C-alpha positions, 0 to 999 in steps of 0.5 A, a space after each residue: 583525088 579522092 572523094 571526100 567529106 567535110 566538117 567544120 569544128 569551130 571549138 577543140 572539143 568537136 574537133 576531137 569528136 570529129 576525129 575519132 572516125 576513121 580515115 579523120 584529118 585534121 585541116 589547117 592551111 593546108 600547104 602540105 596536106 593538100 599536096 600530099 592529098 593531090 600526089 595520092 600520097 595521103 588519102 584521109 576520108 574526112 577532112 576536119 576544118 580547124 581554121 574557126 577555132 579562134 583559141 588556137 590563133 591566140 599568141 601570149 604571154 606565159 605567166 612564167 613569163 615564156 610566150 604561147 603561140 596557139 597552134 593557127 598561128 600563121 607562120 607570117 603571123 608568128 615570124 612578125 608578132 613583136 614578142 617573137 621578133 624581140 624576146 625569139 629572134 632565132 624563131 623569127 629568123 627561121 620562120 622568114 627563111 621558110 618557104 614563099 611569103 605566100 606559103 608563109 601567109 597560109 602556113 601555121 605553126 602547127 602545120 609546120 610542126 607536122 610536114 611530111 619529110 620532101 624525099 622525092 621518092 616518098 613524093 612520086 608514087 611511080 617509085 615503089 620503094 619507099 618504106 614511109 609511104 608503103 612499109 617495108 617496101 624499102 628505101 630507093 634514096 639509098 642508092 639513088 638520088 641523094 643529095 638532099 639526105 640524111 646524114 645523121 640519125 638515118 635507119 636501114 629503112 629511110 634516110 629522108 631529112 625533116 624539111 621545117 625551118 622554124 623546127 629546127 629554131 623550136 629544138 635550140 630554143 627547148 620548145 613545148 608542144 601542148 597536144 590534146 586528144 581523146 585521152 586528155 591534154 600532154 606537152 611533148 618536149 619538141 626533142 621528142 614531138 619528132 622521132 628518128 625513122 628506125 624500124 618506122 619511117 611511116 612515122 615521123 611524130 610521136 602524136 597518137 591518133 586523133 591527138 590535135 597540137 594546140 600551141 608551142 610553148 616558149 620558155 622565158 626568153 635566155 637567149 634573144 641578144 644573141 641569136 642566128 639562124 644559118 640557111 645554106 641552099 640550092 638558091 636564095 629563095 623557096 628552097 629547102 635546106 642542104 643543111 641550117 643552123 639555129 644557133 643561140 648563146 648567152 655570152 661573158 665577152 667573148 666567153 660562151 656561158 651557153 649555148 644551143 645548137 641545133 641543125 636542119 637538112 641532116 637527119 629525120 627530125 631536127 638535129 640538137 648538135 649537144 656534142 658540140 655545146 658541151 664543147 663550146 660551154 665555157 670556151 672563148 669564141 674562136 674559130 679553133 675551139 668552133 671547128 673542134 667542136 663542129 668537127 665532134 658533132 660530126 664524127 658520127 655522121 654516115 653518109 650516102 654517096 650522093 651528100 658526102 660533102 654535107 659533112 663538111 658543109 654542117 661542119 664550117 655552118 655550125 662555125 659561122 652560124 655561131 659566130 654571127 650569133 656572137 657578133 663577130 663577122 666572119 675572119 676569112 670566107 676560105 674558113 667559112 664558104 
């Protein structure tokens, strides 16, 4: 690791002032940043420790009935908070699906949002070609080992995927990311917070330099009764998703009044399945309708040589997650495996 300076901030204003130094970076739980530093990928000159800012740890109800989760709330604390479990079970399920208990006890909500994509070529500096690490160098994954990579929203510059489970649930719940920076406070919809790679895959989010995430705001609960987070992965513990689905429903009997679906493991950002949502709204919950909606969503997929299987996997995952959110057991394993 490189030599670096360390500063501890005791309030938000002090953290923002310190962050104006060249090469400054905020550190909370450090579960991703420290790995990047040890691997020679991130090279901050000064770490600004924000873990002593009590105002960023709170989880509290908003005046409109929504919920504000402070950026320094630990993933485990957020997942087990009574208001999250009862009013936003989709988020609780997604948080508990991520990483290991030890990492969840350290990782913060704000840090989870800031995770870098988990492409092996990005993390291994022995590979010179990585536009995310060195813009303009190329993308080794396009013609390399790309089983875990994107099938939606990728570009010629990058095919990596966002690794966060939490962010997939937040995308389905229409969360708002509150930030503060040298130019004041602003609110960023979760749909606009993460970026598709385009021509700048080195930029994962729309945060400006020196901006600090202060909280994640959830709208008043509307999908507590019918929600399910499904994560499909190579092993049951501590593995990133091949495909994940956050599904939440409002039902009139067995007919869909409103639906929210987001996918993980398929794109550079959590992928809101708006086509499938439109196809399902007002329709009955049945296998044929779900299959058609899922197929329509994945019609725009552009697989690589190693991950074409993700198209069918994602379609079946959508069907399974929505059925489970609706309280219906899968009709047959052959339909949903």
